[in-house]
N, C-alpha and C positions, 0 to 999 in steps of 0.2 A: 694425562688423564684428569678431566674436571670432575670433581665429585659433586654431583647435581645439587643434592640437598645441602651440603655444606656451603656450596657457592651461593645458594639462594639465601641462606641465613648471613653470609657475609655481606651479600649485597644490602640487606636490610639494616645490618649493623653500620654500614658506612654510607647509607643514603643520606644525601644533603638536606632534604626537605621532609620526606616522609619518615615515619616511625622515630620521630625526634621527641616525642612527648614522653612524659615521666613513666607512664604505665608500659608503653611499647618498648622503652629502653630496659625498664626492670624485667619484663618477660623475656626479651631476648637475651639478657644475661643469664637467666635461669635456664633457658633452652640451650645456651651455648655450653653450659656445663655439662648437660646430659649428652649433647650431641658428641661432645669430645670423648666422653666415656664410651659411647656407642661406637664411633670411629676407631678408637684405639683398640677396643676389644675385638672388633672385626679384623682390624689389620694384623693383630697378633695371632689370630686363628688362621691356620693353614688348610686349604683343600675345600672341596674335593678337587680332584685333577682328571686329566684325560683318562687315567687308568682307574678302573673300577676297584674299590677297596671296601673291606668289611666295615671300615671306619666312616664311610661315607654319610650313612644315616645319623650317626651320632655328631658329625661336624654339622650337618645341615640342621639338625635339631638344635644345637647349640647356636647357630646363626638365626634360627627362627626364634628362640628364646630371647636372644638380644633385641631382634627386631620388635618383638611383642612387648618387651619392657619399654623400649624408647617409644614406640608408637602409642602405648598406653598412657606414658607421660605427656606427649605431644598432643594428644587427643582430649585432653582436658578442656572443658567447657570455656574456662577463660581464655585459653590460647585460640580455640576455634572462633570465638567471637571477636578477638582482636585482629586476628589475621584470618581474613575470609578466604574462600576457595580461589579467587582471582590472584591471590598472592603465591599460590603454588607451594606454599611453605609445607603443608601436609601431604599434597600428592607426590611431591619429589623425593619422600622417604622411600617409597617403593622402588624408584628408579635408582636409588643410590644402593639399595639392598641387593638389586639385581647385579651390580658391578661386583660387589663383595661375593656374591654366590659364584659367579661364573670367572672371577678374576684369575684364579689358579688354574682353571681348566683352559683358558685361551692362552696363558703364559706358556703353556707347553708346546704351543704352535710357533713360537718365536716372539721377537720383541716388537715387531712392527704390526701387531693385530690391532684391528680397529674394534674397540669396545667401549659401550657407553652411549650417551646421547649423539645423535648425529643429524646433520643437514644432508641427506643422502640423495643418491641419483635417483631421478625419476624418468626423465625422458631427455632426449636431444633434438634440437632444431637447427636448421641452416638458415640464418636471417640477414643475408647481404643486402643492402639497400638498392642495388641494381645489378644488372647482369655483368656490366664492366667491373664492379667491386668483386663479384663472385669469382672472377677469373684471377684475382690477386690473392685472395686469402678465404678460408671456409666462412668466416663469420659465424661461429658456432655458439649457440646458446644452450646452456645446460640447465633443465628444470630440476629443481630439488624439492625434497619434502622433508620436513622434521619427523623424526622417529624418537620416541621415548628411550628406547634402548636397542641397540643393534651389535651384532657380532659380524665382521666382514673384512673388507680391506679398501685401502685407499688406491685408486687408479690414477696414473699419470698417462695421459693420452696426448700425443702429439700428432696434429692434423695439419696437412698443408695441401694446396692445390697442385696440379700436375701441368698447368698450362705454361705458355711462354712467360718468361720474366717480363714484368711490366714496372713503370716507375711507381714507387711506393709513396702513399700520401703521408702516412704517419707510422712511427714505430713506437714500441714501449707503452702503447695506450692499454687501457683495459678493454675487454672483449664485450660484446653487446650485452651478454648476460653476466653482470658484474658479480663476481664471487665474493666471498668473505675471508678476510684475514689472509693466511698463508695459502688459501685456495684460489687466490687471484689468477685469472687468465694471464698469461705471459705471451706477448705477441712480438715476434721478430721477422720482419719481411713478410713472406708468404706462409710463416709457420705460426701456428697457435698451439700452446701448450696448456691443457686443462686438467685440473685436479678434481676428483670427485670420489665420494665413498660408495662403495657397493656393499650392500648387506647381504648376508646369507641366512642370517637369523635376525628377525624383527620381533621385538616384544612390546606391545602396547600396554601401558599401566593406567588402570582405572581405580577410583575409590569403589565406584559400581558400574554396572554395565547394563543399559537398557537397549530397546530394540533400534533407536535411532543411532546409538553409537555403534551398535552391532553391524548396522547397515554400512556406516562410515569405515569401519574397520575391514569389512568385506571388500569394498571397492579398493582400499589401500592395498589389501593382500593380493587382489587381482593384478594390480598395476605392478606390485613387486615381481610376481611370477611371470608377467609378460616380458620383463627385461631380464630377470634371472630365474630360469625354470627350477633351478636348484634350491631356491630360497624357500624358507618356511616363514609363516606369520601367526604369532600367538598372542593371545590377549590374556592378561592376568589382572585381577582385582580382588578386594576384599569381600564385597558383597554382590549380589546378583539382582538385578531387577527386570526379569524377564518372566513371561507367563508361559503356561504349558502349550499355548497356541502358536508358539514360535517353532518353525521347522529349521533347526540348526544345520541340516544337511545341504541346504541351499545356499549357505554362506561359504565363503572362499578361505575363511580362516583355518588354520590346521589344528588348533586346539584352543580351549577356553578353560582357564583355570580359576576358580573361585576359592581364595586361600582360606576363608573362614567357613566355607560350605554353609552359607547363610543367606537369606533372602535380605534384600535391602530395606532398611527402615530410615526415614528421613532423619537428618542430623539431629533435630531438636528433640526427637523422641529417644535418640540413643544416649541422651543425658538423663532420661528418667531413672528413678531409682530401682524400679523393677525391670528395667531393660537387661537382658543377659546378652552379652556380647561373646560369641564363640571365639575361642583363641585360633590363631593362624595355625593350620594342620601341617606339621612337618612332612608327613607322607604325601600331601599335595605338592609341596615344593620339591620333594625328592622326585616325584615323577616328572615335573617340568624340568629338573636338572638332567635327569636321565635321558629325556627326549630329545634336549639340546645336544647333549654329549653324543648320544648315538647318531645324531645327524652330522655332526663335525667329524667324527671319527669313521664313518662309513664311506664307501665309495659310492659316488653318484653315477651309476651306470644309467645310460639313457641314449636316445637316438634311433633312427630308423635301423641302422645295421644291427645294433645290439638287439633290438626287438625281433627283427626278422630271423636272427640266429636262434632264437628261443621259440618263435612262432606267435608271440603276442607282444603287441607294439607299446602298450602302456602298462 
């Protein structure tokens, strides 16, 4: 499991050309000390798990308190100005927090659970260069989409043609859709082996959410559910930038969480002395956790036959 924020920090520390100036080096050293404290404290804290417990709220409150402390440190004006939004240093904190939040829940389901940032399955295409080639092997291309945080599984799919054997042109090459790292397509004769992640929970992380972002999230949620009807799509953020004119019911996301329960203020105004930043509410985080846990631990009944037995289909 790659810790997203820790990895982002390490990349900056080890970058060969950027962040080599004296100020960046000093700031990164300061952040590293606080990050290690945050990481170690979360690692030492256990739970919540797949079993509901009276201690769940206390554990989540502790994790939120740790997040609030580290985020308050990192959100200082000097760090915000030195490492802008394109660096993803600040935005990746929330993604790593979700890993700590759900780590022990998904661990109850086994060792090979997919959890964290993912380049996940979006669609499948068959792209042979001509009909003759199509008879030899499928020429599958897997389209993927980056998600901030997912809980799901990795699929190994073996695909082959059923036609008569024909002389093979090449073996051992990568497929049309070149995949990354250990997810490389494996080709042997007429058979292709593909690896891809299938999420059942997708959580998109935002500093704030506006209407354009919501429309993008809704399209992503619709794509997810077209391929995995049992998937759920959630958006979490610190602040909200939507007006009362927005009709939330027309969007395909399952839930939207505003951790600070506060409207967005442009970053420069958040450094004003009179600005009051509301703390992250552990009750909101608890609701998020319970929603995901209920989805993962419940049976996904569905289909025409199940609906016909009860009399209503959806």
